[in-house]
LORO-91234 format. One record per residue: residue in three letters; x, y, z of N, C-alpha, C in turn. Coordinates in nm, 2 decimals. Example, Ala and Ser with C-alpha at 12.3 -4.5 7.8 and 13.67 -1.06 7.14 Angstrom:
! residues 2
aa, nx, ny, nz, cax, cay, caz, cx, cy, cz
ala, 1.32, -0.57, 0.78, 1.23, -0.45, 0.78, 1.32, -0.33, 0.78
ser, 1.28, -0.22, 0.71, 1.37, -0.11, 0.71, 1.29, 0.00, 0.79
This chain:
! residues 285
aa, nx, ny, nz, cax, cay, caz, cx, cy, cz
met, 8.51, 9.72, 16.19, 8.59, 9.65, 16.06, 8.64, 9.76, 15.93
ser, 8.48, 9.86, 15.96, 8.53, 9.96, 15.81, 8.64, 10.06, 15.85
ala, 8.65, 10.09, 15.99, 8.77, 10.14, 16.01, 8.90, 10.09, 16.03
phe, 8.91, 9.95, 16.05, 8.98, 9.88, 16.03, 9.09, 9.88, 15.88
phe, 8.92, 9.85, 15.80, 8.99, 9.87, 15.65, 9.06, 9.99, 15.60
ile, 8.99, 10.12, 15.65, 9.06, 10.22, 15.62, 9.16, 10.22, 15.64
ala, 9.24, 10.23, 15.75, 9.33, 10.20, 15.80, 9.45, 10.13, 15.73
cys, 9.36, 9.99, 15.70, 9.49, 9.90, 15.64, 9.53, 9.98, 15.51
leu, 9.40, 10.06, 15.45, 9.44, 10.10, 15.28, 9.52, 10.20, 15.28
leu, 9.49, 10.29, 15.39, 9.59, 10.43, 15.38, 9.74, 10.36, 15.43
cys, 9.75, 10.27, 15.52, 9.87, 10.23, 15.54, 9.92, 10.17, 15.43
leu, 9.86, 10.08, 15.33, 9.92, 10.05, 15.20, 9.97, 10.15, 15.10
thr, 9.86, 10.26, 15.10, 9.88, 10.38, 15.03, 10.00, 10.44, 15.05
ser, 10.01, 10.48, 15.17, 10.17, 10.54, 15.23, 10.28, 10.43, 15.20
val, 10.30, 10.31, 15.19, 10.42, 10.25, 15.15, 10.42, 10.24, 14.97
leu, 10.35, 10.23, 14.90, 10.33, 10.27, 14.81, 10.39, 10.40, 14.72
ser, 10.36, 10.47, 14.84, 10.40, 10.61, 14.73, 10.53, 10.62, 14.78
ser, 10.60, 10.54, 14.86, 10.71, 10.58, 14.91, 10.83, 10.52, 14.77
phe, 10.80, 10.45, 14.67, 10.82, 10.39, 14.55, 10.80, 10.48, 14.44
pro, 10.89, 10.48, 14.35, 10.85, 10.51, 14.21, 10.76, 10.49, 14.15
ala, 10.70, 10.53, 14.05, 10.58, 10.49, 13.95, 10.60, 10.42, 13.84
phe, 10.74, 10.45, 13.83, 10.80, 10.37, 13.72, 10.69, 10.33, 13.58
ala, 10.64, 10.48, 13.54, 10.56, 10.47, 13.45, 10.62, 10.50, 13.30
asp, 10.74, 10.51, 13.29, 10.83, 10.56, 13.18, 10.84, 10.35, 13.10
ser, 10.79, 10.41, 12.96, 10.75, 10.28, 12.88, 10.88, 10.20, 12.91
cys, 11.02, 10.21, 12.92, 11.15, 10.15, 12.91, 11.14, 10.08, 13.08
ser, 11.07, 10.14, 13.15, 11.07, 10.10, 13.30, 10.98, 9.98, 13.36
thr, 10.92, 9.94, 13.31, 10.84, 9.84, 13.34, 10.90, 9.71, 13.39
arg, 11.02, 9.66, 13.34, 11.08, 9.56, 13.38, 11.20, 9.56, 13.50
leu, 11.18, 9.48, 13.58, 11.28, 9.46, 13.71, 11.38, 9.47, 13.65
leu, 11.50, 9.50, 13.69, 11.64, 9.48, 13.66, 11.69, 9.40, 13.77
ser, 11.71, 9.52, 13.85, 11.77, 9.44, 14.00, 11.68, 9.57, 14.12
thr, 11.73, 9.56, 14.22, 11.70, 9.63, 14.33, 11.74, 9.79, 14.33
pro, 11.68, 9.89, 14.34, 11.72, 10.03, 14.27, 11.81, 10.08, 14.35
glu, 11.88, 10.15, 14.35, 11.98, 10.18, 14.47, 11.99, 10.34, 14.47
lys, 12.00, 10.42, 14.56, 11.98, 10.55, 14.57, 12.12, 10.59, 14.54
ala, 12.13, 10.72, 14.46, 12.24, 10.79, 14.44, 12.26, 10.93, 14.43
ser, 12.37, 11.00, 14.42, 12.34, 11.15, 14.34, 12.45, 11.18, 14.31
val, 12.47, 11.29, 14.20, 12.57, 11.30, 14.09, 12.60, 11.40, 14.13
lys, 12.74, 11.38, 14.13, 12.84, 11.52, 14.13, 12.85, 11.63, 14.06
trp, 12.88, 11.51, 13.87, 12.94, 11.56, 13.77, 12.87, 11.50, 13.65
val, 12.84, 11.61, 13.57, 12.79, 11.52, 13.44, 12.91, 11.52, 13.33
tyr, 12.96, 11.42, 13.29, 13.06, 11.45, 13.18, 13.00, 11.48, 13.06
asp, 12.91, 11.36, 12.97, 12.85, 11.38, 12.90, 12.75, 11.33, 12.92
gly, 12.65, 11.29, 12.81, 12.51, 11.26, 12.79, 12.52, 11.10, 12.86
asp, 12.62, 11.03, 12.84, 12.62, 10.89, 12.89, 12.72, 10.85, 12.97
thr, 12.77, 10.94, 13.07, 12.85, 10.96, 13.15, 12.82, 11.04, 13.26
leu, 12.86, 10.99, 13.38, 12.80, 11.05, 13.52, 12.93, 11.03, 13.66
leu, 12.93, 11.13, 13.72, 13.02, 11.12, 13.86, 12.92, 11.11, 13.93
leu, 12.92, 10.99, 14.07, 12.85, 11.04, 14.16, 12.90, 11.08, 14.26
arg, 12.87, 11.13, 14.39, 12.93, 11.18, 14.50, 12.98, 11.09, 14.54
asp, 13.00, 10.99, 14.57, 13.06, 10.88, 14.62, 13.23, 10.83, 14.52
lys, 13.23, 10.92, 14.45, 13.33, 10.88, 14.32, 13.36, 10.79, 14.26
arg, 13.23, 10.68, 14.22, 13.20, 10.62, 14.16, 13.16, 10.69, 14.01
lys, 13.21, 10.63, 13.89, 13.20, 10.69, 13.73, 13.10, 10.56, 13.66
ile, 13.00, 10.64, 13.66, 12.86, 10.56, 13.59, 12.85, 10.60, 13.45
arg, 12.87, 10.46, 13.37, 12.83, 10.48, 13.25, 12.69, 10.41, 13.22
val, 12.61, 10.49, 13.12, 12.48, 10.49, 13.16, 12.47, 10.34, 13.06
ile, 12.37, 10.28, 13.07, 12.35, 10.11, 12.99, 12.27, 10.20, 12.88
gly, 12.27, 10.14, 12.76, 12.16, 10.16, 12.68, 12.19, 10.26, 12.59
ile, 12.26, 10.34, 12.59, 12.30, 10.44, 12.53, 12.45, 10.49, 12.45
asp, 12.44, 10.60, 12.35, 12.57, 10.64, 12.32, 12.55, 10.80, 12.27
thr, 12.62, 10.87, 12.35, 12.56, 11.00, 12.32, 12.67, 11.09, 12.24
pro, 12.70, 11.18, 12.16, 12.76, 11.24, 12.11, 12.88, 11.29, 12.19
glu, 13.02, 11.27, 12.09, 13.12, 11.33, 12.22, 13.12, 11.50, 12.25
val, 13.18, 11.54, 12.37, 13.19, 11.66, 12.39, 13.35, 11.68, 12.42
lys, 13.37, 11.75, 12.35, 13.53, 11.84, 12.38, 13.60, 11.82, 12.45
his, 13.70, 11.72, 12.47, 13.78, 11.70, 12.59, 13.94, 11.63, 12.53
his, 14.01, 11.69, 12.61, 14.18, 11.65, 12.56, 14.18, 11.65, 12.41
lys, 14.21, 11.54, 12.34, 14.20, 11.56, 12.16, 14.10, 11.54, 12.13
gln, 13.98, 11.51, 12.20, 13.86, 11.48, 12.15, 13.79, 11.59, 12.05
lys, 13.75, 11.59, 11.97, 13.67, 11.73, 11.90, 13.54, 11.69, 11.93
ala, 13.47, 11.81, 11.96, 13.33, 11.81, 11.97, 13.25, 11.75, 11.88
gln, 13.12, 11.68, 11.92, 13.06, 11.61, 11.82, 12.91, 11.71, 11.82
ala, 12.83, 11.70, 11.71, 12.71, 11.79, 11.70, 12.58, 11.72, 11.80
tyr, 12.59, 11.82, 11.89, 12.46, 11.76, 11.97, 12.54, 11.73, 12.10
gly, 12.65, 11.71, 12.11, 12.71, 11.65, 12.24, 12.71, 11.71, 12.35
ala, 12.76, 11.89, 12.33, 12.73, 11.95, 12.47, 12.59, 11.97, 12.48
lys, 12.52, 11.97, 12.41, 12.36, 11.99, 12.41, 12.29, 11.86, 12.49
ala, 12.35, 11.79, 12.43, 12.27, 11.66, 12.52, 12.35, 11.64, 12.66
arg, 12.44, 11.70, 12.72, 12.50, 11.71, 12.85, 12.42, 11.86, 12.89
glu, 12.40, 12.00, 12.84, 12.32, 12.04, 12.91, 12.19, 12.01, 12.95
thr, 12.12, 11.95, 12.85, 11.99, 11.90, 12.88, 11.98, 11.78, 12.99
leu, 12.05, 11.70, 12.98, 12.05, 11.60, 13.09, 12.05, 11.71, 13.22
arg, 12.19, 11.77, 13.24, 12.18, 11.83, 13.33, 12.08, 11.91, 13.37
glu, 12.00, 11.99, 13.31, 11.86, 12.06, 13.34, 11.77, 11.95, 13.43
lys, 11.78, 11.85, 13.37, 11.67, 11.75, 13.40, 11.70, 11.70, 13.54
leu, 11.86, 11.68, 13.54, 11.91, 11.65, 13.69, 11.87, 11.71, 13.79
asn, 11.90, 11.82, 13.76, 11.88, 11.98, 13.86, 11.75, 12.00, 13.89
lys, 11.64, 11.95, 13.80, 11.51, 11.94, 13.89, 11.47, 11.86, 14.00
tyr, 11.57, 11.79, 14.04, 11.52, 11.64, 14.14, 11.67, 11.63, 14.23
gln, 11.74, 11.76, 14.21, 11.86, 11.81, 14.30, 11.92, 11.69, 14.27
tyr, 11.95, 11.64, 14.14, 12.09, 11.54, 14.11, 12.05, 11.40, 14.17
his, 11.95, 11.37, 14.24, 11.91, 11.24, 14.26, 11.88, 11.16, 14.19
ile, 11.95, 11.04, 14.20, 11.88, 10.93, 14.09, 11.87, 10.79, 14.13
leu, 11.81, 10.70, 14.08, 11.82, 10.55, 14.14, 11.88, 10.49, 14.02
leu, 12.00, 10.35, 14.05, 12.05, 10.29, 13.96, 12.00, 10.16, 13.96
arg, 11.99, 10.10, 13.85, 11.95, 9.98, 13.84, 12.06, 9.90, 13.76
tyr, 12.16, 9.78, 13.83, 12.25, 9.73, 13.79, 12.23, 9.64, 13.66
gly, 12.30, 9.64, 13.55, 12.32, 9.48, 13.43, 12.40, 9.38, 13.52
lys, 12.39, 9.31, 13.42, 12.43, 9.16, 13.46, 12.60, 9.20, 13.47
glu, 12.60, 9.26, 13.43, 12.77, 9.29, 13.38, 12.80, 9.43, 13.48
his, 12.84, 9.42, 13.60, 12.86, 9.58, 13.64, 12.95, 9.66, 13.62
gln, 13.07, 9.66, 13.57, 13.21, 9.74, 13.54, 13.22, 9.70, 13.37
asp, 13.25, 9.83, 13.32, 13.31, 9.79, 13.19, 13.49, 9.79, 13.19
lys, 13.52, 9.76, 13.07, 13.70, 9.79, 13.07, 13.77, 9.85, 13.13
tyr, 13.69, 10.00, 13.13, 13.72, 10.10, 13.16, 13.74, 10.12, 13.30
gly, 13.66, 10.06, 13.39, 13.65, 10.07, 13.54, 13.50, 10.13, 13.59
arg, 13.46, 10.16, 13.50, 13.33, 10.24, 13.54, 13.22, 10.15, 13.57
thr, 13.11, 10.19, 13.68, 13.02, 10.15, 13.69, 12.89, 10.11, 13.57
leu, 12.84, 10.01, 13.51, 12.77, 10.01, 13.41, 12.59, 10.01, 13.51
ala, 12.49, 10.10, 13.43, 12.42, 10.12, 13.52, 12.26, 10.14, 13.49
his, 12.14, 10.11, 13.43, 12.05, 10.19, 13.40, 12.01, 10.31, 13.49
val, 12.00, 10.41, 13.49, 11.98, 10.54, 13.58, 11.84, 10.61, 13.52
phe, 11.80, 10.58, 13.65, 11.64, 10.67, 13.70, 11.63, 10.79, 13.77
leu, 11.53, 10.86, 13.76, 11.50, 10.99, 13.78, 11.43, 10.93, 13.88
pro, 11.39, 11.01, 14.03, 11.30, 10.93, 14.13, 11.14, 10.92, 14.07
asp, 11.14, 11.00, 14.01, 10.99, 10.97, 13.94, 10.96, 10.85, 13.84
gly, 11.05, 10.78, 13.83, 11.05, 10.67, 13.77, 11.10, 10.69, 13.60
thr, 11.15, 10.83, 13.55, 11.19, 10.86, 13.42, 11.32, 10.78, 13.36
asn, 11.31, 10.69, 13.28, 11.44, 10.63, 13.26, 11.55, 10.71, 13.19
ile, 11.67, 10.78, 13.21, 11.70, 10.86, 13.15, 11.75, 10.80, 12.97
ser, 11.82, 10.69, 12.96, 11.84, 10.65, 12.83, 11.74, 10.66, 12.76
asn, 11.59, 10.62, 12.78, 11.47, 10.61, 12.71, 11.48, 10.77, 12.66
trp, 11.46, 10.84, 12.79, 11.44, 10.98, 12.77, 11.51, 11.08, 12.70
leu, 11.67, 11.01, 12.68, 11.78, 11.06, 12.58, 11.73, 11.06, 12.44
leu, 11.70, 10.91, 12.43, 11.69, 10.84, 12.29, 11.52, 10.88, 12.21
glu, 11.41, 10.90, 12.29, 11.35, 10.97, 12.28, 11.35, 11.09, 12.23
arg, 11.45, 11.21, 12.24, 11.47, 11.30, 12.20, 11.54, 11.38, 12.14
gly, 11.64, 11.23, 12.05, 11.68, 11.23, 11.97, 11.87, 11.30, 12.00
tyr, 11.87, 11.27, 12.16, 12.03, 11.32, 12.15, 12.10, 11.21, 12.18
ala, 12.06, 11.07, 12.12, 12.14, 10.94, 12.16, 12.11, 10.85, 12.08
arg, 12.22, 10.74, 12.06, 12.19, 10.61, 11.97, 12.20, 10.51, 12.05
ala, 12.10, 10.42, 12.04, 12.07, 10.30, 12.08, 12.20, 10.22, 12.11
leu, 12.23, 10.15, 12.19, 12.36, 10.08, 12.21, 12.34, 9.95, 12.26
ala, 12.34, 9.83, 12.25, 12.33, 9.70, 12.30, 12.39, 9.65, 12.30
phe, 12.46, 9.64, 12.41, 12.59, 9.53, 12.43, 12.56, 9.42, 12.54
pro, 12.57, 9.33, 12.47, 12.54, 9.22, 12.61, 12.68, 9.21, 12.70
pro, 12.62, 9.15, 12.84, 12.52, 9.09, 12.89, 12.39, 9.19, 12.93
asn, 12.43, 9.30, 12.90, 12.34, 9.42, 12.94, 12.24, 9.45, 12.87
ile, 12.15, 9.38, 12.82, 12.06, 9.39, 12.73, 11.92, 9.41, 12.76
ala, 11.89, 9.38, 12.87, 11.75, 9.34, 12.94, 11.63, 9.44, 12.86
leu, 11.68, 9.58, 12.84, 11.55, 9.69, 12.77, 11.67, 9.71, 12.63
ala, 11.72, 9.65, 12.58, 11.74, 9.70, 12.42, 11.66, 9.73, 12.32
asn, 11.55, 9.57, 12.33, 11.42, 9.60, 12.22, 11.35, 9.75, 12.25
cys, 11.32, 9.77, 12.37, 11.25, 9.90, 12.42, 11.34, 10.01, 12.38
tyr, 11.43, 9.98, 12.42, 11.54, 10.14, 12.35, 11.59, 10.17, 12.23
arg, 11.57, 10.04, 12.13, 11.52, 10.06, 11.98, 11.44, 10.10, 11.99
leu, 11.30, 10.08, 12.01, 11.18, 10.14, 11.97, 11.20, 10.31, 11.98
ser, 11.26, 10.34, 12.08, 11.26, 10.49, 12.11, 11.35, 10.54, 12.01
glu, 11.47, 10.49, 11.99, 11.53, 10.55, 11.88, 11.48, 10.54, 11.76
gln, 11.39, 10.48, 11.70, 11.30, 10.45, 11.60, 11.22, 10.59, 11.57
lys, 11.16, 10.58, 11.69, 11.05, 10.68, 11.66, 11.14, 10.86, 11.64
ala, 11.26, 10.86, 11.73, 11.32, 10.98, 11.67, 11.41, 10.97, 11.55
gln, 11.42, 10.85, 11.49, 11.50, 10.88, 11.35, 11.38, 10.91, 11.26
asp, 11.25, 10.83, 11.29, 11.14, 10.86, 11.18, 11.08, 11.01, 11.19
lys, 11.12, 11.09, 11.30, 11.10, 11.23, 11.35, 11.22, 11.29, 11.29
ser, 11.35, 11.26, 11.25, 11.44, 11.36, 11.22, 11.49, 11.42, 11.34
leu, 11.50, 11.40, 11.44, 11.51, 11.44, 11.58, 11.64, 11.51, 11.62
arg, 11.70, 11.61, 11.60, 11.86, 11.63, 11.62, 11.97, 11.58, 11.60
ile, 12.03, 11.47, 11.65, 12.12, 11.38, 11.58, 12.10, 11.30, 11.44
trp, 11.99, 11.30, 11.43, 11.94, 11.21, 11.32, 11.88, 11.31, 11.16
arg, 11.94, 11.46, 11.20, 11.87, 11.55, 11.10, 12.04, 11.52, 11.00
tyr, 12.15, 11.52, 11.05, 12.29, 11.50, 11.02, 12.35, 11.41, 10.91
lys, 12.41, 11.45, 10.80, 12.37, 11.38, 10.73, 12.49, 11.25, 10.76
asn, 12.61, 11.22, 10.84, 12.65, 11.12, 10.88, 12.58, 11.03, 10.97
his, 12.45, 11.06, 11.01, 12.37, 10.98, 11.02, 12.24, 10.91, 10.95
gln, 12.26, 10.96, 10.84, 12.18, 10.90, 10.73, 12.22, 10.78, 10.68
ile, 12.11, 10.70, 10.64, 12.12, 10.54, 10.58, 12.21, 10.56, 10.44
lys, 12.32, 10.49, 10.47, 12.42, 10.46, 10.37, 12.38, 10.34, 10.25
thr, 12.45, 10.33, 10.11, 12.45, 10.23, 10.07, 12.57, 10.21, 10.00
lys, 12.63, 10.11, 9.87, 12.70, 10.12, 9.84, 12.76, 10.22, 9.75
asn, 12.63, 10.29, 9.73, 12.69, 10.42, 9.64, 12.73, 10.52, 9.71
ser, 12.68, 10.53, 9.83, 12.71, 10.68, 9.91, 12.83, 10.65, 10.01
leu, 12.84, 10.56, 10.02, 12.97, 10.52, 10.15, 13.06, 10.53, 10.10
ser, 13.18, 10.60, 10.15, 13.31, 10.64, 10.12, 13.37, 10.50, 10.15
asn, 13.47, 10.48, 10.08, 13.57, 10.35, 10.11, 13.64, 10.39, 10.23
thr, 13.68, 10.50, 10.25, 13.76, 10.51, 10.32, 13.70, 10.59, 10.51
phe, 13.56, 10.54, 10.49, 13.44, 10.58, 10.59, 13.52, 10.49, 10.70
ser, 13.52, 10.57, 10.84, 13.50, 10.50, 10.95, 13.41, 10.55, 11.08
gly, 13.37, 10.45, 11.17, 13.29, 10.51, 11.30, 13.14, 10.46, 11.27
tyr, 13.09, 10.54, 11.31, 12.89, 10.50, 11.35, 12.82, 10.49, 11.22
val, 12.76, 10.41, 11.19, 12.73, 10.41, 11.04, 12.56, 10.32, 11.04
arg, 12.49, 10.39, 10.94, 12.33, 10.32, 10.95, 12.35, 10.25, 10.78
tyr, 12.36, 10.14, 10.73, 12.40, 10.10, 10.58, 12.29, 10.01, 10.56
gln, 12.21, 10.01, 10.43, 12.13, 9.93, 10.40, 12.22, 9.88, 10.24
gly, 12.20, 9.73, 10.27, 12.25, 9.66, 10.15, 12.22, 9.50, 10.14
lys, 12.25, 9.43, 10.04, 12.21, 9.30, 10.04, 12.31, 9.22, 10.08
ile, 12.29, 9.11, 10.16, 12.37, 9.00, 10.21, 12.36, 8.90, 10.10
ile, 12.46, 8.88, 10.04, 12.55, 8.79, 9.92, 12.63, 8.63, 9.96
asp, 12.68, 8.66, 10.09, 12.71, 8.56, 10.16, 12.73, 8.53, 10.28
ile, 12.73, 8.44, 10.33, 12.78, 8.38, 10.50, 12.84, 8.32, 10.53
lys, 12.94, 8.33, 10.59, 13.09, 8.23, 10.62, 13.09, 8.25, 10.76
lys, 13.11, 8.09, 10.84, 13.12, 8.08, 11.00, 13.31, 8.05, 10.99
his, 13.34, 8.12, 11.08, 13.48, 8.11, 11.16, 13.49, 8.03, 11.25
lys, 13.58, 8.00, 11.34, 13.60, 7.97, 11.44, 13.58, 8.03, 11.55
lys, 13.58, 8.17, 11.55, 13.54, 8.26, 11.60, 13.47, 8.38, 11.60
ser, 13.37, 8.34, 11.46, 13.33, 8.46, 11.47, 13.18, 8.40, 11.31
val, 13.07, 8.49, 11.27, 13.02, 8.44, 11.19, 13.04, 8.60, 11.07
ile, 13.05, 8.54, 10.99, 13.09, 8.69, 10.87, 12.95, 8.72, 10.78
leu, 12.90, 8.80, 10.77, 12.78, 8.84, 10.67, 12.85, 8.93, 10.56
ile, 12.84, 8.89, 10.43, 12.91, 8.95, 10.32, 12.83, 9.01, 10.27
leu, 12.84, 9.17, 10.26, 12.71, 9.27, 10.22, 12.77, 9.30, 10.05
glu, 12.68, 9.29, 9.98, 12.71, 9.32, 9.84, 12.79, 9.50, 9.81
gly, 12.88, 9.51, 9.73, 12.94, 9.60, 9.71, 13.08, 9.61, 9.64
asn, 13.17, 9.69, 9.66, 13.28, 9.71, 9.59, 13.36, 9.59, 9.62
ser, 13.41, 9.51, 9.52, 13.47, 9.35, 9.56, 13.61, 9.42, 9.62
lys, 13.70, 9.52, 9.56, 13.79, 9.56, 9.63, 13.81, 9.61, 9.78
arg, 13.72, 9.67, 9.78, 13.68, 9.72, 9.95, 13.55, 9.65, 9.98
pro, 13.53, 9.52, 10.02, 13.44, 9.43, 10.03, 13.41, 9.50, 10.21
leu, 13.26, 9.49, 10.25, 13.19, 9.55, 10.36, 13.18, 9.39, 10.41
arg, 13.19, 9.42, 10.54, 13.12, 9.25, 10.62, 13.05, 9.32, 10.76
ile, 12.96, 9.22, 10.78, 12.91, 9.24, 10.91, 12.98, 9.12, 11.01
lys, 13.05, 9.17, 11.11, 13.09, 9.06, 11.18, 13.02, 9.04, 11.32
ile, 12.98, 8.92, 11.38, 12.88, 8.90, 11.48, 13.01, 8.78, 11.54
lys, 13.05, 8.77, 11.67, 13.13, 8.73, 11.72, 13.07, 8.61, 11.79
lys, 13.15, 8.50, 11.81, 13.11, 8.37, 11.86, 13.00, 8.37, 11.99
lys, 13.06, 8.47, 12.07, 13.01, 8.47, 12.23, 12.89, 8.56, 12.23
his, 12.84, 8.60, 12.11, 12.71, 8.69, 12.07, 12.63, 8.61, 11.99
leu, 12.67, 8.49, 11.93, 12.53, 8.42, 11.86, 12.41, 8.36, 11.94
lys, 12.43, 8.31, 12.08, 12.31, 8.29, 12.11, 12.19, 8.38, 12.09
tyr, 12.22, 8.50, 12.12, 12.11, 8.63, 12.10, 12.03, 8.64, 11.96
phe, 12.08, 8.59, 11.86, 12.08, 8.59, 11.73, 11.98, 8.47, 11.69
lys, 11.98, 8.39, 11.80, 11.85, 8.24, 11.74, 11.75, 8.29, 11.68
ser, 11.67, 8.40, 11.72, 11.55, 8.42, 11.69, 11.53, 8.46, 11.55
leu, 11.69, 8.57, 11.53, 11.70, 8.63, 11.36, 11.69, 8.54, 11.27
lys, 11.72, 8.40, 11.29, 11.78, 8.31, 11.20, 11.87, 8.38, 11.09
ile, 11.98, 8.36, 11.11, 12.12, 8.41, 11.01, 12.08, 8.39, 10.92
asn, 12.10, 8.24, 10.90, 12.08, 8.18, 10.74, 11.98, 8.22, 10.68
ala, 11.87, 8.26, 10.73, 11.74, 8.34, 10.65, 11.76, 8.47, 10.58
leu, 11.93, 8.52, 10.60, 11.95, 8.67, 10.55, 11.99, 8.65, 10.42
trp, 12.02, 8.52, 10.38, 12.09, 8.52, 10.26, 11.97, 8.56, 10.16
his, 12.09, 8.71, 10.07, 12.01, 8.75, 9.98, 11.87, 8.83, 10.04
lys, 11.90, 8.84, 10.13, 11.81, 8.96, 10.18, 11.85, 9.09, 10.19
thr, 11.78, 9.23, 10.20, 11.83, 9.34, 10.17, 11.79, 9.38, 10.34
ile, 11.88, 9.43, 10.38, 11.89, 9.48, 10.55, 11.93, 9.58, 10.56
leu, 11.90, 9.65, 10.65, 11.97, 9.80, 10.76, 12.01, 9.72, 10.87
val, 12.19, 9.78, 10.86, 12.28, 9.75, 11.00, 12.33, 9.89, 11.04
ser, 12.31, 9.87, 11.19, 12.40, 10.01, 11.25, 12.48, 9.97, 11.29
gly, 12.57, 10.02, 11.32, 12.68, 10.00, 11.43, 12.82, 10.08, 11.37
ile, 12.91, 10.03, 11.44, 13.08, 10.11, 11.41, 13.12, 10.02, 11.33
leu, 13.19, 10.09, 11.21, 13.27, 10.04, 11.08, 13.37, 10.07, 11.10
arg, 13.49, 9.97, 11.10, 13.63, 10.00, 11.11, 13.70, 9.94, 10.94
asn, 13.77, 10.04, 10.94, 13.86, 10.03, 10.83, 14.00, 9.94, 10.86
arg, 14.03, 9.82, 10.83, 14.13, 9.75, 10.82, 14.22, 9.69, 10.78
lys, 14.31, 9.75, 10.71, 14.40, 9.63, 10.60, 14.33, 9.62, 10.48
gly, 14.23, 9.72, 10.43, 14.15, 9.69, 10.31, 14.04, 9.63, 10.34
thr, 14.01, 9.60, 10.46, 13.89, 9.53, 10.48, 13.78, 9.64, 10.57
arg, 13.66, 9.64, 10.53, 13.57, 9.69, 10.59, 13.47, 9.65, 10.68
thr, 13.47, 9.64, 10.80, 13.36, 9.54, 10.90, 13.25, 9.64, 11.00
ile, 13.14, 9.62, 10.98, 13.07, 9.67, 11.09, 13.05, 9.58, 11.18
tyr, 13.08, 9.59, 11.31, 13.06, 9.50, 11.42, 12.91, 9.54, 11.49
val, 12.83, 9.38, 11.49, 12.72, 9.37, 11.54, 12.74, 9.24, 11.67
ser, 12.66, 9.29, 11.79, 12.66, 9.24, 11.90, 12.51, 9.20, 11.94
tyr, 12.43, 9.24, 11.87, 12.29, 9.23, 11.93, 12.17, 9.21, 11.78
pro, 12.07, 9.16, 11.79, 11.97, 9.16, 11.70, 11.90, 9.27, 11.63
thr, 11.89, 9.38, 11.77, 11.84, 9.51, 11.75, 11.91, 9.60, 11.63
gln, 12.06, 9.54, 11.62, 12.08, 9.63, 11.50, 12.11, 9.59, 11.33
ile, 12.00, 9.48, 11.33, 11.95, 9.46, 11.20, 11.84, 9.46, 11.16
ser, 11.76, 9.50, 11.06, 11.65, 9.48, 11.04, 11.63, 9.48, 10.91
ile, 11.54, 9.36, 10.86, 11.55, 9.33, 10.72, 11.44, 9.41, 10.62
ile, 11.46, 9.50, 10.51, 11.40, 9.55, 10.47, 11.28, 9.49, 10.35
lys, 11.16, 9.51, 10.40, 11.07, 9.41, 10.35, 11.01, 9.52, 10.17
gly, 10.99, 9.39, 10.14, 10.96, 9.50, 9.99, 11.04, 9.50, 9.89
lys, 11.16, 9.47, 9.92, 11.27, 9.46, 9.81, 11.28, 9.33, 9.75
thr, 11.32, 9.34, 9.61, 11.34, 9.25, 9.55, 11.46, 9.14, 9.51
gln, 11.45, 9.06, 9.56, 11.63, 9.02, 9.59, 11.63, 8.88, 9.48
lys, 11.78, 8.90, 9.37, 11.83, 8.88, 9.32, 11.94, 8.81, 9.28
thr, 11.97, 8.68, 9.24, 12.06, 8.64, 9.27, 12.22, 8.72, 9.21
thr, 12.30, 8.68, 9.24, 12.47, 8.72, 9.19, 12.54, 8.68, 9.16
lys, 12.63, 8.70, 9.08, 12.75, 8.63, 9.05, 12.85, 8.59, 9.17
thr, 12.86, 8.69, 9.27, 12.95, 8.64, 9.39, 12.89, 8.49, 9.43
thr, 12.80, 8.49, 9.46, 12.74, 8.34, 9.53, 12.62, 8.31, 9.47
his, 12.64, 8.12, 9.44, 12.55, 8.04, 9.34, 12.50, 7.98, 9.46
his, 12.52, 7.97, 9.59, 12.44, 7.87, 9.64, 12.39, 7.94, 9.79
lys, 12.30, 7.86, 9.83, 12.24, 7.96, 9.94, 12.34, 7.86, 10.04
pro, 12.39, 7.90, 10.15, 12.44, 7.86, 10.29, 12.38, 7.78, 10.37
phe, 12.39, 7.65, 10.40, 12.34, 7.59, 10.54, 12.40, 7.56, 10.62
ile, 12.45, 7.66, 10.73, 12.55, 7.66, 10.83, 12.47, 7.60, 10.96
lys, 12.52, 7.52, 11.01, 12.45, 7.48, 11.16, 12.51, 7.57, 11.21
trp, 12.42, 7.62, 11.34, 12.47, 7.70, 11.42, 12.43, 7.63, 11.57
ser, 12.51, 7.68, 11.64, 12.55, 7.65, 11.80, 12.53, 7.74, 11.89
phe, 12.40, 7.76, 11.95, 12.39, 7.91, 12.00, 12.43, 7.88, 12.16
lys, 12.47, 7.78, 12.22, 12.52, 7.75, 12.27, 12.67, 7.75, 12.33
glu, 12.68, 7.75, 12.22, 12.85, 7.81, 12.25, 12.91, 7.94, 12.31
């Protein structure tokens, strides 16, 4: 019996050893059955070319751009790419892919979480080292909360991209009226409006150049726990892409990890809004 038990134990150990450990903090949740693949080329920190010619857009992150065509190089873009290449080279460019609910983006790229054979989550690895921003875009949000925590750790330590001026927190007094692109903005919500295809949060600021947060109707279901009505007159920190169009500045938000309430701030009423909005939300829409 002892010999039989030992034989079974050795067999089980052999089977388990054929799977990666997934000790990474953002690797504990099973996303899909892993698929083995091999990388041929690294375009930048978040885009890979496989040997089977598929182009992979890594889920969960956005890394600085490298110089290509008319695109100017951004700070740490080349460094993020080279760091990722060095990491992949240690494993002969072998990776594991775990797909999101949505498999392709509008450019035809395959969307996947990328892991190394030892279980390291590439998105998380780059976020922790300050080479990437967390990017949560539904429906591929299974690890969004974990990625946001890793991003926060890098921000707290001012690692790499978080050292630069354009990644520092802006307010109504420090944000240019003509700025566009990624922004981290702190301000108070003074009004909430529901439109046919979106919800708009109005931020306190220059009335001639209003700053808004836009959440599309299809993304509202993810905000149920955030309680949007409760944000009225709260000071928040929002991160996202700010677009300047026809005199209106809009920060686009698709997932709750992009918004956090700043605690300890005194909330004062303003002349802009005299009532608290009570809007009924339908998160199944």
